Backbone atoms as SQL, in Angstrom:
CREATE TABLE atoms (id INTEGER PRIMARY KEY, chain TEXT, resi INTEGER, resn TEXT, atom TEXT, x REAL, y REAL, z REAL);
INSERT INTO atoms VALUES
  (1, 'A', 1, 'MET', 'N', -164.858, 81.845, -60.231),
  (2, 'A', 1, 'MET', 'CA', -164.612, 81.029, -58.923),
  (3, 'A', 1, 'MET', 'C', -164.420, 79.703, -59.374),
  (4, 'A', 2, 'LYS', 'N', -163.554, 79.024, -58.950),
  (5, 'A', 2, 'LYS', 'CA', -162.959, 77.711, -58.820),
  (6, 'A', 2, 'LYS', 'C', -163.881, 76.870, -58.450),
  (7, 'A', 3, 'ARG', 'N', -164.294, 75.730, -59.264),
  (8, 'A', 3, 'ARG', 'CA', -165.442, 75.054, -58.835),
  (9, 'A', 3, 'ARG', 'C', -164.974, 73.628, -58.563),
  (10, 'A', 4, 'ARG', 'N', -165.274, 72.796, -57.530),
  (11, 'A', 4, 'ARG', 'CA', -164.533, 71.478, -57.383),
  (12, 'A', 4, 'ARG', 'C', -165.107, 70.575, -58.515),
  (13, 'A', 5, 'ASN', 'N', -164.174, 69.893, -59.169),
  (14, 'A', 5, 'ASN', 'CA', -164.467, 68.705, -60.059),
  (15, 'A', 5, 'ASN', 'C', -164.985, 67.325, -59.536),
  (16, 'A', 6, 'THR', 'N', -166.020, 66.872, -59.885),
  (17, 'A', 6, 'THR', 'CA', -166.776, 65.923, -59.459),
  (18, 'A', 6, 'THR', 'C', -166.776, 64.578, -60.325),
  (19, 'A', 7, 'GLU', 'N', -167.199, 63.389, -60.017),
  (20, 'A', 7, 'GLU', 'CA', -167.554, 62.545, -60.833),
  (21, 'A', 7, 'GLU', 'C', -168.818, 62.742, -61.730),
  (22, 'A', 8, 'SER', 'N', -169.870, 63.581, -60.996),
  (23, 'A', 8, 'SER', 'CA', -171.123, 63.714, -61.553),
  (24, 'A', 8, 'SER', 'C', -171.064, 64.721, -62.792),
  (25, 'A', 9, 'LYS', 'N', -169.955, 65.934, -62.128),
  (26, 'A', 9, 'LYS', 'CA', -169.946, 67.072, -63.215),
  (27, 'A', 9, 'LYS', 'C', -169.334, 66.549, -64.623),
  (28, 'A', 10, 'GLU', 'N', -168.296, 65.513, -64.296),
  (29, 'A', 10, 'GLU', 'CA', -167.654, 64.983, -65.378),
  (30, 'A', 10, 'GLU', 'C', -168.535, 64.073, -66.022),
  (31, 'A', 11, 'GLU', 'N', -169.302, 63.424, -65.749),
  (32, 'A', 11, 'GLU', 'CA', -170.309, 62.736, -66.405),
  (33, 'A', 11, 'GLU', 'C', -171.386, 63.506, -67.244),
  (34, 'A', 12, 'ILE', 'N', -171.873, 64.616, -66.730),
  (35, 'A', 12, 'ILE', 'CA', -172.985, 65.450, -67.595),
  (36, 'A', 12, 'ILE', 'C', -172.314, 66.200, -68.651),
  (37, 'A', 13, 'LEU', 'N', -170.965, 66.646, -68.044),
  (38, 'A', 13, 'LEU', 'CA', -170.083, 67.345, -69.345),
  (39, 'A', 13, 'LEU', 'C', -169.835, 66.182, -70.406),
  (40, 'A', 14, 'SER', 'N', -169.440, 65.098, -70.073),
  (41, 'A', 14, 'SER', 'CA', -169.403, 63.972, -71.016),
  (42, 'A', 14, 'SER', 'C', -170.562, 63.714, -72.117),
  (43, 'A', 15, 'ILE', 'N', -171.607, 63.701, -71.265),
  (44, 'A', 15, 'ILE', 'CA', -172.985, 63.422, -72.040),
  (45, 'A', 15, 'ILE', 'C', -173.356, 64.690, -72.938),
  (46, 'A', 16, 'LEU', 'N', -173.019, 65.915, -72.384),
  (47, 'A', 16, 'LEU', 'CA', -173.507, 66.987, -73.349),
  (48, 'A', 16, 'LEU', 'C', -172.503, 66.941, -74.363),
  (49, 'A', 17, 'ASN', 'N', -171.250, 66.549, -74.159),
  (50, 'A', 17, 'ASN', 'CA', -170.087, 66.718, -75.367),
  (51, 'A', 17, 'ASN', 'C', -170.337, 65.753, -76.464),
  (52, 'A', 18, 'ASP', 'N', -170.868, 64.580, -76.045),
  (53, 'A', 18, 'ASP', 'CA', -171.136, 63.376, -76.948),
  (54, 'A', 18, 'ASP', 'C', -172.642, 63.573, -77.718),
  (55, 'A', 19, 'TYR', 'N', -173.345, 64.480, -77.089),
  (56, 'A', 19, 'TYR', 'CA', -174.753, 64.600, -77.984),
  (57, 'A', 19, 'TYR', 'C', -174.386, 65.716, -78.777),
  (58, 'A', 20, 'GLN', 'N', -173.998, 66.723, -78.535),
  (59, 'A', 20, 'GLN', 'CA', -173.545, 67.805, -79.424),
  (60, 'A', 20, 'GLN', 'C', -174.760, 68.590, -79.741),
  (61, 'A', 21, 'SER', 'N', -176.054, 68.569, -79.162),
  (62, 'A', 21, 'SER', 'CA', -177.086, 68.950, -79.252),
  (63, 'A', 21, 'SER', 'C', -177.605, 69.599, -77.992),
  (64, 'A', 22, 'PRO', 'N', -178.689, 70.658, -77.987),
  (65, 'A', 22, 'PRO', 'CA', -179.296, 71.033, -76.721),
  (66, 'A', 22, 'PRO', 'C', -180.030, 69.844, -76.164),
  (67, 'A', 23, 'MET', 'N', -179.909, 69.686, -74.963),
  (68, 'A', 23, 'MET', 'CA', -180.714, 68.509, -74.251),
  (69, 'A', 23, 'MET', 'C', -181.228, 68.940, -72.947),
  (70, 'A', 24, 'SER', 'N', -182.545, 68.039, -72.921),
  (71, 'A', 24, 'SER', 'CA', -183.369, 68.549, -71.595),
  (72, 'A', 24, 'SER', 'C', -182.818, 67.549, -70.521),
  (73, 'A', 25, 'TYR', 'N', -183.326, 67.722, -69.217),
  (74, 'A', 25, 'TYR', 'CA', -182.855, 66.763, -68.214),
  (75, 'A', 25, 'TYR', 'C', -183.209, 65.278, -68.409),
  (76, 'A', 26, 'ASP', 'N', -184.536, 65.037, -68.918),
  (77, 'A', 26, 'ASP', 'CA', -184.731, 63.715, -69.369),
  (78, 'A', 26, 'ASP', 'C', -183.720, 63.008, -70.354),
  (79, 'A', 27, 'MET', 'N', -183.453, 63.865, -71.421),
  (80, 'A', 27, 'MET', 'CA', -182.363, 63.331, -72.153),
  (81, 'A', 27, 'MET', 'C', -181.138, 62.831, -71.476),
  (82, 'A', 28, 'ILE', 'N', -180.687, 63.963, -70.532),
  (83, 'A', 28, 'ILE', 'CA', -179.652, 63.649, -69.851),
  (84, 'A', 28, 'ILE', 'C', -179.509, 62.486, -68.972),
  (85, 'A', 29, 'ALA', 'N', -180.864, 62.303, -68.105),
  (86, 'A', 29, 'ALA', 'CA', -180.973, 61.390, -67.054),
  (87, 'A', 29, 'ALA', 'C', -180.883, 60.286, -67.771),
  (88, 'A', 30, 'GLU', 'N', -181.532, 59.845, -68.986),
  (89, 'A', 30, 'GLU', 'CA', -181.349, 58.405, -69.586),
  (90, 'A', 30, 'GLU', 'C', -180.081, 57.963, -69.898),
  (91, 'A', 31, 'ARG', 'N', -179.207, 58.852, -70.015),
  (92, 'A', 31, 'ARG', 'CA', -177.823, 58.608, -70.334),
  (93, 'A', 31, 'ARG', 'C', -176.860, 58.375, -69.150),
  (94, 'A', 32, 'ILE', 'N', -177.336, 58.716, -67.982),
  (95, 'A', 32, 'ILE', 'CA', -176.123, 59.137, -66.873),
  (96, 'A', 32, 'ILE', 'C', -176.112, 57.521, -66.181),
  (97, 'A', 33, 'SER', 'N', -174.950, 57.234, -66.237),
  (98, 'A', 33, 'SER', 'CA', -174.376, 55.589, -65.570),
  (99, 'A', 33, 'SER', 'C', -173.947, 55.766, -64.257),
  (100, 'A', 34, 'VAL', 'N', -174.092, 57.098, -63.426),
  (101, 'A', 34, 'VAL', 'CA', -173.743, 57.075, -61.984),
  (102, 'A', 34, 'VAL', 'C', -174.953, 57.426, -61.549),
  (103, 'A', 35, 'SER', 'N', -175.034, 57.435, -60.017),
  (104, 'A', 35, 'SER', 'CA', -176.149, 57.561, -59.386),
  (105, 'A', 35, 'SER', 'C', -176.194, 59.533, -58.982),
  (106, 'A', 36, 'ILE', 'N', -177.129, 60.166, -59.558),
  (107, 'A', 36, 'ILE', 'CA', -176.995, 61.349, -59.426),
  (108, 'A', 36, 'ILE', 'C', -178.743, 61.855, -59.428),
  (109, 'A', 37, 'ASP', 'N', -178.963, 62.499, -58.430),
  (110, 'A', 37, 'ASP', 'CA', -180.415, 62.908, -57.988),
  (111, 'A', 37, 'ASP', 'C', -180.586, 64.038, -59.140),
  (112, 'A', 38, 'ARG', 'N', -182.125, 64.421, -58.969),
  (113, 'A', 38, 'ARG', 'CA', -182.577, 65.422, -60.162),
  (114, 'A', 38, 'ARG', 'C', -182.075, 66.742, -59.757),
  (115, 'A', 39, 'ALA', 'N', -182.038, 67.316, -58.534),
  (116, 'A', 39, 'ALA', 'CA', -181.960, 68.773, -58.162),
  (117, 'A', 39, 'ALA', 'C', -180.230, 68.717, -58.187),
  (118, 'A', 40, 'THR', 'N', -179.339, 67.581, -58.126),
  (119, 'A', 40, 'THR', 'CA', -177.812, 67.615, -58.443),
  (120, 'A', 40, 'THR', 'C', -177.903, 67.965, -59.952),
  (121, 'A', 41, 'VAL', 'N', -178.416, 67.481, -60.603),
  (122, 'A', 41, 'VAL', 'CA', -178.270, 67.341, -62.203),
  (123, 'A', 41, 'VAL', 'C', -178.444, 69.057, -62.448),
  (124, 'A', 42, 'TYR', 'N', -179.733, 69.488, -62.180),
  (125, 'A', 42, 'TYR', 'CA', -180.192, 70.629, -62.440),
  (126, 'A', 42, 'TYR', 'C', -178.970, 71.668, -61.686),
  (127, 'A', 43, 'ARG', 'N', -178.572, 71.308, -60.892),
  (128, 'A', 43, 'ARG', 'CA', -177.693, 72.441, -60.062),
  (129, 'A', 43, 'ARG', 'C', -176.498, 72.381, -61.005),
  (130, 'A', 44, 'ILE', 'N', -175.726, 71.262, -61.229),
  (131, 'A', 44, 'ILE', 'CA', -174.433, 71.012, -62.225),
  (132, 'A', 44, 'ILE', 'C', -174.838, 72.011, -63.679),
  (133, 'A', 45, 'LEU', 'N', -176.027, 71.547, -64.132),
  (134, 'A', 45, 'LEU', 'CA', -176.374, 72.303, -65.440),
  (135, 'A', 45, 'LEU', 'C', -176.203, 74.006, -65.127),
  (136, 'A', 46, 'ASN', 'N', -176.812, 74.396, -64.060),
  (137, 'A', 46, 'ASN', 'CA', -176.953, 75.753, -63.816),
  (138, 'A', 46, 'ASN', 'C', -175.881, 76.419, -63.754),
  (139, 'A', 47, 'ARG', 'N', -174.880, 75.563, -63.050),
  (140, 'A', 47, 'ARG', 'CA', -173.323, 76.195, -62.832),
  (141, 'A', 47, 'ARG', 'C', -172.501, 76.219, -63.911),
  (142, 'A', 48, 'PHE', 'N', -172.562, 75.123, -64.802),
  (143, 'A', 48, 'PHE', 'CA', -172.098, 75.145, -66.157),
  (144, 'A', 48, 'PHE', 'C', -172.508, 76.477, -67.001),
  (145, 'A', 49, 'GLN', 'N', -173.636, 76.463, -66.837),
  (146, 'A', 49, 'GLN', 'CA', -174.354, 78.086, -67.241),
  (147, 'A', 49, 'GLN', 'C', -173.597, 79.393, -66.865),
  (148, 'A', 50, 'GLU', 'N', -173.571, 79.219, -65.543),
  (149, 'A', 50, 'GLU', 'CA', -173.225, 80.387, -64.724),
  (150, 'A', 50, 'GLU', 'C', -171.524, 80.507, -65.211),
  (151, 'A', 51, 'ASP', 'N', -171.017, 79.448, -65.286),
  (152, 'A', 51, 'ASP', 'CA', -169.254, 79.433, -65.878),
  (153, 'A', 51, 'ASP', 'C', -169.417, 79.597, -67.293),
  (154, 'A', 52, 'GLY', 'N', -170.248, 79.985, -68.067),
  (155, 'A', 52, 'GLY', 'CA', -170.225, 80.044, -69.570),
  (156, 'A', 52, 'GLY', 'C', -169.725, 78.504, -70.455),
  (157, 'A', 53, 'LEU', 'N', -170.005, 77.744, -69.649),
  (158, 'A', 53, 'LEU', 'CA', -169.900, 76.287, -70.350),
  (159, 'A', 53, 'LEU', 'C', -171.002, 75.677, -71.424),
  (160, 'A', 54, 'THR', 'N', -172.305, 76.123, -70.904),
  (161, 'A', 54, 'THR', 'CA', -173.484, 75.903, -71.379),
  (162, 'A', 54, 'THR', 'C', -174.367, 76.960, -71.563),
  (163, 'A', 55, 'HIS', 'N', -175.304, 76.736, -72.483),
  (164, 'A', 55, 'HIS', 'CA', -176.374, 77.977, -72.578),
  (165, 'A', 55, 'HIS', 'C', -177.786, 77.211, -72.096),
  (166, 'A', 56, 'LYS', 'N', -178.708, 78.006, -71.752),
  (167, 'A', 56, 'LYS', 'CA', -180.020, 77.208, -71.617),
  (168, 'A', 56, 'LYS', 'C', -181.118, 77.918, -72.533),
  (169, 'A', 57, 'VAL', 'N', -182.075, 77.393, -73.058),
  (170, 'A', 57, 'VAL', 'CA', -183.087, 78.013, -73.583),
  (171, 'A', 57, 'VAL', 'C', -184.453, 77.101, -73.075),
  (172, 'A', 58, 'VAL', 'N', -185.714, 77.729, -73.259),
  (173, 'A', 58, 'VAL', 'CA', -186.673, 77.007, -72.733),
  (174, 'A', 58, 'VAL', 'C', -187.501, 76.997, -74.054),
  (175, 'A', 59, 'GLY', 'N', -187.762, 75.402, -74.477),
  (176, 'A', 59, 'GLY', 'CA', -188.541, 75.350, -75.657),
  (177, 'A', 59, 'GLY', 'C', -190.151, 75.552, -75.529),
  (178, 'A', 60, 'PRO', 'N', -190.595, 75.350, -76.654),
  (179, 'A', 60, 'PRO', 'CA', -192.215, 75.532, -76.690),
  (180, 'A', 60, 'PRO', 'C', -192.837, 74.789, -75.708),
  (181, 'A', 61, 'ASP', 'N', -192.003, 73.259, -75.636),
  (182, 'A', 61, 'ASP', 'CA', -193.022, 72.783, -74.591),
  (183, 'A', 61, 'ASP', 'C', -192.798, 72.709, -72.992),
  (184, 'A', 62, 'GLY', 'N', -191.932, 73.813, -72.879),
  (185, 'A', 62, 'GLY', 'CA', -191.807, 74.416, -71.343),
  (186, 'A', 62, 'GLY', 'C', -190.671, 73.868, -70.963),
  (187, 'A', 63, 'LYS', 'N', -189.864, 72.688, -71.449),
  (188, 'A', 63, 'LYS', 'CA', -188.565, 72.010, -70.859),
  (189, 'A', 63, 'LYS', 'C', -187.364, 73.144, -71.060),
  (190, 'A', 64, 'GLN', 'N', -186.603, 73.095, -70.064),
  (191, 'A', 64, 'GLN', 'CA', -185.238, 73.762, -70.377),
  (192, 'A', 64, 'GLN', 'C', -184.341, 72.749, -71.111),
  (193, 'A', 65, 'TYR', 'N', -183.511, 73.172, -72.138),
  (194, 'A', 65, 'TYR', 'CA', -182.748, 72.604, -72.870),
  (195, 'A', 65, 'TYR', 'C', -181.323, 73.149, -72.583),
  (196, 'A', 66, 'PHE', 'N', -180.305, 72.440, -72.355),
  (197, 'A', 66, 'PHE', 'CA', -178.804, 72.871, -72.154),
  (198, 'A', 66, 'PHE', 'C', -177.831, 72.261, -73.178),
  (199, 'A', 67, 'ALA', 'N', -176.899, 73.242, -73.795),
  (200, 'A', 67, 'ALA', 'CA', -176.089, 72.687, -74.885),
  (201, 'A', 67, 'ALA', 'C', -174.707, 73.502, -74.320),
  (202, 'A', 68, 'LEU', 'N', -173.955, 72.902, -74.777),
  (203, 'A', 68, 'LEU', 'CA', -172.065, 73.301, -74.628),
  (204, 'A', 68, 'LEU', 'C', -172.358, 74.436, -75.739),
  (205, 'A', 69, 'CYS', 'N', -171.561, 75.357, -74.879),
  (206, 'A', 69, 'CYS', 'CA', -170.974, 76.670, -75.876),
  (207, 'A', 69, 'CYS', 'C', -170.054, 76.173, -76.660),
  (208, 'A', 70, 'GLY', 'N', -170.180, 76.791, -77.912),
  (209, 'A', 70, 'GLY', 'CA', -169.172, 76.047, -78.785),
  (210, 'A', 70, 'GLY', 'C', -168.714, 77.683, -79.732),
  (211, 'A', 71, 'ASP', 'N', -169.651, 77.986, -80.760),
  (212, 'A', 71, 'ASP', 'CA', -169.633, 79.277, -81.324),
  (213, 'A', 71, 'ASP', 'C', -170.074, 80.475, -80.691),
  (214, 'A', 72, 'CYS', 'N', -170.478, 80.192, -79.523),
  (215, 'A', 72, 'CYS', 'CA', -171.244, 81.381, -79.033),
  (216, 'A', 72, 'CYS', 'C', -170.225, 82.543, -78.491),
  (217, 'A', 73, 'GLU', 'N', -170.920, 83.861, -78.486),
  (218, 'A', 73, 'GLU', 'CA', -170.000, 84.992, -78.302),
  (219, 'A', 73, 'GLU', 'C', -169.482, 85.082, -76.974),
  (220, 'A', 74, 'HIS', 'N', -168.118, 85.005, -76.819),
  (221, 'A', 74, 'HIS', 'CA', -167.838, 85.408, -75.354),
  (222, 'A', 74, 'HIS', 'C', -166.822, 86.561, -75.104),
  (223, 'A', 75, 'SER', 'N', -167.273, 87.493, -74.160),
  (224, 'A', 75, 'SER', 'CA', -166.515, 88.566, -73.922),
  (225, 'A', 75, 'SER', 'C', -166.397, 88.875, -72.753),
  (226, 'A', 76, 'ALA', 'N', -165.630, 89.780, -71.939),
  (227, 'A', 76, 'ALA', 'CA', -165.593, 90.413, -70.784),
  (228, 'A', 76, 'ALA', 'C', -166.892, 90.379, -70.130),
  (229, 'A', 77, 'HIS', 'N', -167.665, 91.398, -70.945),
  (230, 'A', 77, 'HIS', 'CA', -169.204, 91.878, -70.410),
  (231, 'A', 77, 'HIS', 'C', -170.375, 91.023, -71.026),
  (232, 'A', 78, 'SER', 'N', -170.181, 90.364, -71.926),
  (233, 'A', 78, 'SER', 'CA', -171.118, 89.522, -72.449),
  (234, 'A', 78, 'SER', 'C', -170.958, 87.989, -72.820),
  (235, 'A', 79, 'HIS', 'N', -172.027, 87.071, -72.698),
  (236, 'A', 79, 'HIS', 'CA', -172.063, 85.756, -73.276),
  (237, 'A', 79, 'HIS', 'C', -173.370, 85.599, -73.881),
  (238, 'A', 80, 'SER', 'N', -173.336, 85.556, -75.374),
  (239, 'A', 80, 'SER', 'CA', -174.337, 85.956, -76.228),
  (240, 'A', 80, 'SER', 'C', -174.746, 84.450, -76.732),
  (241, 'A', 81, 'HIS', 'N', -175.873, 84.372, -76.666),
  (242, 'A', 81, 'HIS', 'CA', -176.678, 83.126, -77.322),
  (243, 'A', 81, 'HIS', 'C', -177.756, 83.525, -78.153),
  (244, 'A', 82, 'ASN', 'N', -177.627, 84.666, -78.657),
  (245, 'A', 82, 'ASN', 'CA', -178.990, 85.207, -79.373),
  (246, 'A', 82, 'ASN', 'C', -178.684, 84.553, -80.906),
  (247, 'A', 83, 'HIS', 'N', -179.430, 83.158, -81.094),
  (248, 'A', 83, 'HIS', 'CA', -179.261, 82.570, -82.353),
  (249, 'A', 83, 'HIS', 'C', -180.538, 81.750, -81.996),
  (250, 'A', 84, 'LEU', 'N', -181.148, 81.173, -83.305),
  (251, 'A', 84, 'LEU', 'CA', -182.409, 80.499, -83.183),
  (252, 'A', 84, 'LEU', 'C', -182.032, 79.135, -82.559),
  (253, 'A', 85, 'HIS', 'N', -183.225, 78.422, -82.336),
  (254, 'A', 85, 'HIS', 'CA', -183.088, 77.046, -81.922),
  (255, 'A', 85, 'HIS', 'C', -184.372, 76.370, -82.627),
  (256, 'A', 86, 'PHE', 'N', -183.923, 75.234, -83.202),
  (257, 'A', 86, 'PHE', 'CA', -184.989, 74.328, -84.181),
  (258, 'A', 86, 'PHE', 'C', -185.228, 73.190, -83.284),
  (259, 'A', 87, 'GLN', 'N', -186.711, 72.688, -83.187),
  (260, 'A', 87, 'GLN', 'CA', -186.941, 71.555, -82.599),
  (261, 'A', 87, 'GLN', 'C', -187.934, 70.666, -83.688),
  (262, 'A', 88, 'CYS', 'N', -187.549, 69.538, -84.013),
  (263, 'A', 88, 'CYS', 'CA', -188.064, 68.767, -84.768),
  (264, 'A', 88, 'CYS', 'C', -189.411, 68.310, -84.251),
  (265, 'A', 89, 'LEU', 'N', -190.488, 68.249, -84.931),
  (266, 'A', 89, 'LEU', 'CA', -191.862, 67.676, -84.305),
  (267, 'A', 89, 'LEU', 'C', -191.984, 66.116, -84.520),
  (268, 'A', 90, 'GLU', 'N', -191.267, 65.538, -85.470),
  (269, 'A', 90, 'GLU', 'CA', -190.967, 64.057, -85.391),
  (270, 'A', 90, 'GLU', 'C', -190.222, 63.602, -84.558),
  (271, 'A', 91, 'CYS', 'N', -188.695, 63.764, -84.833),
  (272, 'A', 91, 'CYS', 'CA', -187.906, 63.346, -83.712),
  (273, 'A', 91, 'CYS', 'C', -187.518, 63.968, -82.508),
  (274, 'A', 92, 'HIS', 'N', -188.012, 65.135, -82.173),
  (275, 'A', 92, 'HIS', 'CA', -187.889, 66.164, -81.187),
  (276, 'A', 92, 'HIS', 'C', -186.721, 66.489, -80.785),
  (277, 'A', 93, 'LYS', 'N', -185.746, 66.430, -81.465),
  (278, 'A', 93, 'LYS', 'CA', -184.469, 66.844, -81.476),
  (279, 'A', 93, 'LYS', 'C', -184.334, 68.142, -81.567),
  (280, 'A', 94, 'VAL', 'N', -183.534, 68.994, -80.390),
  (281, 'A', 94, 'VAL', 'CA', -183.464, 70.378, -80.364),
  (282, 'A', 94, 'VAL', 'C', -182.113, 70.640, -81.149),
  (283, 'A', 95, 'GLU', 'N', -181.856, 71.790, -81.946),
  (284, 'A', 95, 'GLU', 'CA', -180.740, 72.305, -82.647),
  (285, 'A', 95, 'GLU', 'C', -180.421, 73.749, -82.330),
  (286, 'A', 96, 'CYS', 'N', -179.202, 74.170, -82.184),
  (287, 'A', 96, 'CYS', 'CA', -178.803, 75.463, -82.161),
  (288, 'A', 96, 'CYS', 'C', -178.358, 75.875, -83.745),
  (289, 'A', 97, 'LEU', 'N', -179.209, 76.752, -84.151),
  (290, 'A', 97, 'LEU', 'CA', -178.710, 77.254, -85.475),
  (291, 'A', 97, 'LEU', 'C', -177.869, 78.256, -85.483),
  (292, 'A', 98, 'SER', 'N', -176.625, 78.171, -86.293),
  (293, 'A', 98, 'SER', 'CA', -175.798, 79.228, -86.268),
  (294, 'A', 98, 'SER', 'C', -175.793, 80.641, -86.579),
  (295, 'A', 99, 'GLU', 'N', -176.924, 80.480, -87.590),
  (296, 'A', 99, 'GLU', 'CA', -177.064, 82.140, -87.803),
  (297, 'A', 99, 'GLU', 'C', -177.476, 83.125, -86.945),
  (298, 'A', 100, 'GLU', 'N', -177.032, 84.036, -86.380),
  (299, 'A', 100, 'GLU', 'CA', -177.410, 85.059, -85.801),
  (300, 'A', 100, 'GLU', 'C', -178.614, 85.721, -85.876),
  (301, 'A', 101, 'PHE', 'N', -179.809, 85.798, -84.919),
  (302, 'A', 101, 'PHE', 'CA', -181.124, 86.115, -84.964),
  (303, 'A', 101, 'PHE', 'C', -180.943, 87.763, -84.706),
  (304, 'A', 102, 'LYS', 'N', -181.270, 88.715, -85.662),
  (305, 'A', 102, 'LYS', 'CA', -181.361, 90.151, -85.514),
  (306, 'A', 102, 'LYS', 'C', -182.954, 90.460, -85.121),
  (307, 'A', 103, 'VAL', 'N', -183.262, 91.357, -84.492),
  (308, 'A', 103, 'VAL', 'CA', -184.449, 91.941, -84.295),
  (309, 'A', 103, 'VAL', 'C', -184.357, 93.232, -84.103),
  (310, 'A', 104, 'THR', 'N', -185.476, 93.797, -84.761),
  (311, 'A', 104, 'THR', 'CA', -185.518, 95.440, -84.682),
  (312, 'A', 104, 'THR', 'C', -186.647, 95.743, -83.650),
  (313, 'A', 105, 'LEU', 'N', -186.331, 96.703, -82.692),
  (314, 'A', 105, 'LEU', 'CA', -187.107, 96.974, -81.670),
  (315, 'A', 105, 'LEU', 'C', -187.712, 98.411, -81.736),
  (316, 'A', 106, 'PRO', 'N', -188.508, 98.617, -81.434),
  (317, 'A', 106, 'PRO', 'CA', -188.945, 100.193, -81.193),
  (318, 'A', 106, 'PRO', 'C', -188.053, 100.875, -80.497),
  (319, 'A', 107, 'LYS', 'N', -188.095, 102.211, -80.939),
  (320, 'A', 107, 'LYS', 'CA', -187.131, 103.256, -80.331),
  (321, 'A', 107, 'LYS', 'C', -187.451, 103.081, -78.559),
  (322, 'A', 108, 'GLY', 'N', -186.167, 103.328, -77.816),
  (323, 'A', 108, 'GLY', 'CA', -186.373, 103.207, -76.463),
  (324, 'A', 108, 'GLY', 'C', -186.326, 101.533, -76.003),
  (325, 'A', 109, 'TYR', 'N', -186.170, 100.806, -76.598),
  (326, 'A', 109, 'TYR', 'CA', -185.999, 99.273, -76.321),
  (327, 'A', 109, 'TYR', 'C', -184.698, 98.829, -76.624),
  (328, 'A', 110, 'LYS', 'N', -184.219, 97.957, -75.684),
  (329, 'A', 110, 'LYS', 'CA', -182.813, 97.439, -75.786),
  (330, 'A', 110, 'LYS', 'C', -183.159, 95.676, -75.446),
  (331, 'A', 111, 'ALA', 'N', -182.654, 95.106, -76.381),
  (332, 'A', 111, 'ALA', 'CA', -183.070, 93.626, -76.407),
  (333, 'A', 111, 'ALA', 'C', -181.398, 92.993, -75.473),
  (334, 'A', 112, 'LYS', 'N', -181.731, 92.230, -74.659),
  (335, 'A', 112, 'LYS', 'CA', -180.409, 91.522, -73.998),
  (336, 'A', 112, 'LYS', 'C', -180.468, 90.108, -74.302),
  (337, 'A', 113, 'TYR', 'N', -181.549, 89.452, -74.163),
  (338, 'A', 113, 'TYR', 'CA', -181.478, 87.918, -74.567),
  (339, 'A', 113, 'TYR', 'C', -182.798, 87.441, -75.328),
  (340, 'A', 114, 'TYR', 'N', -182.464, 86.879, -76.270),
  (341, 'A', 114, 'TYR', 'CA', -183.517, 86.296, -77.065),
  (342, 'A', 114, 'TYR', 'C', -183.586, 84.616, -76.714),
  (343, 'A', 115, 'ASN', 'N', -184.925, 84.359, -76.758),
  (344, 'A', 115, 'ASN', 'CA', -185.127, 82.606, -76.575),
  (345, 'A', 115, 'ASN', 'C', -186.067, 82.267, -77.759),
  (346, 'A', 116, 'THR', 'N', -185.474, 82.144, -78.749),
  (347, 'A', 116, 'THR', 'CA', -186.256, 81.648, -80.179),
  (348, 'A', 116, 'THR', 'C', -186.345, 80.482, -80.640),
  (349, 'A', 117, 'PHE', 'N', -187.444, 79.730, -80.582),
  (350, 'A', 117, 'PHE', 'CA', -187.615, 78.458, -81.171),
  (351, 'A', 117, 'PHE', 'C', -188.278, 78.675, -82.375),
  (352, 'A', 118, 'ILE', 'N', -188.183, 77.764, -83.437),
  (353, 'A', 118, 'ILE', 'CA', -188.792, 77.586, -84.575),
  (354, 'A', 118, 'ILE', 'C', -189.144, 76.042, -84.478),
  (355, 'A', 119, 'THR', 'N', -190.243, 75.679, -84.940),
  (356, 'A', 119, 'THR', 'CA', -190.532, 74.086, -84.832),
  (357, 'A', 119, 'THR', 'C', -191.030, 73.710, -86.157),
  (358, 'A', 120, 'GLY', 'N', -191.023, 72.665, -86.678),
  (359, 'A', 120, 'GLY', 'CA', -191.020, 71.726, -87.926),
  (360, 'A', 120, 'GLY', 'C', -190.305, 70.831, -88.132),
  (361, 'A', 121, 'TYR', 'N', -190.017, 70.179, -89.273),
  (362, 'A', 121, 'TYR', 'CA', -189.206, 68.870, -89.617),
  (363, 'A', 121, 'TYR', 'C', -187.925, 69.047, -89.846),
  (364, 'A', 122, 'CYS', 'N', -186.914, 68.281, -89.225),
  (365, 'A', 122, 'CYS', 'CA', -185.685, 68.440, -89.592),
  (366, 'A', 122, 'CYS', 'C', -185.382, 67.965, -90.807),
  (367, 'A', 123, 'LYS', 'N', -184.070, 67.861, -91.345),
  (368, 'A', 123, 'LYS', 'CA', -183.938, 67.583, -92.469),
  (369, 'A', 123, 'LYS', 'C', -183.827, 65.827, -92.833),
  (370, 'A', 124, 'ASN', 'N', -183.650, 65.180, -91.624),
  (371, 'A', 124, 'ASN', 'CA', -183.712, 63.805, -91.659),
  (372, 'A', 124, 'ASN', 'C', -185.330, 63.099, -91.755),
  (373, 'A', 125, 'CYS', 'N', -186.025, 63.938, -90.924),
  (374, 'A', 125, 'CYS', 'CA', -187.479, 63.483, -90.793),
  (375, 'A', 125, 'CYS', 'C', -188.141, 63.971, -91.903),
  (376, 'A', 126, 'GLU', 'N', -188.051, 65.071, -92.764),
  (377, 'A', 126, 'GLU', 'CA', -188.660, 65.889, -94.001),
  (378, 'A', 126, 'GLU', 'C', -188.401, 64.825, -94.875),
  (379, 'A', 127, 'ALA', 'N', -186.918, 64.020, -95.039),
  (380, 'A', 127, 'ALA', 'CA', -186.752, 63.119, -95.994),
  (381, 'A', 127, 'ALA', 'C', -187.449, 62.012, -95.869),
  (382, 'A', 128, 'ALA', 'N', -187.884, 61.550, -94.898),
  (383, 'A', 128, 'ALA', 'CA', -188.488, 60.184, -94.540),
  (384, 'A', 128, 'ALA', 'C', -189.977, 60.327, -94.715);
């Protein structure tokens, strides 16, 4: 479905593109330069996800994080984001790790979606 292009959508898309890592609502809100209420931001982010522009994961802190889709698998029947996410305990940055995460389930089970976070210290914070 074709969606109307708005200043709010362009602003949020630009923020996600500039940051290039998963972002929470709070991280996006502090960078918004136009007047957009919280519900509109979430509606835009969820529509981006429906349209395959972003993917969403829930972090260990319970926050939802949104990232632009780059190297994720797109096909007519699936849109896979089955990769690990890493959150630094020091700087709190969330990163998508490019390696595909494989899980072996017991017979009779079939996984559709993984929401996997690893927490620790990123290479910048570990070095400091």
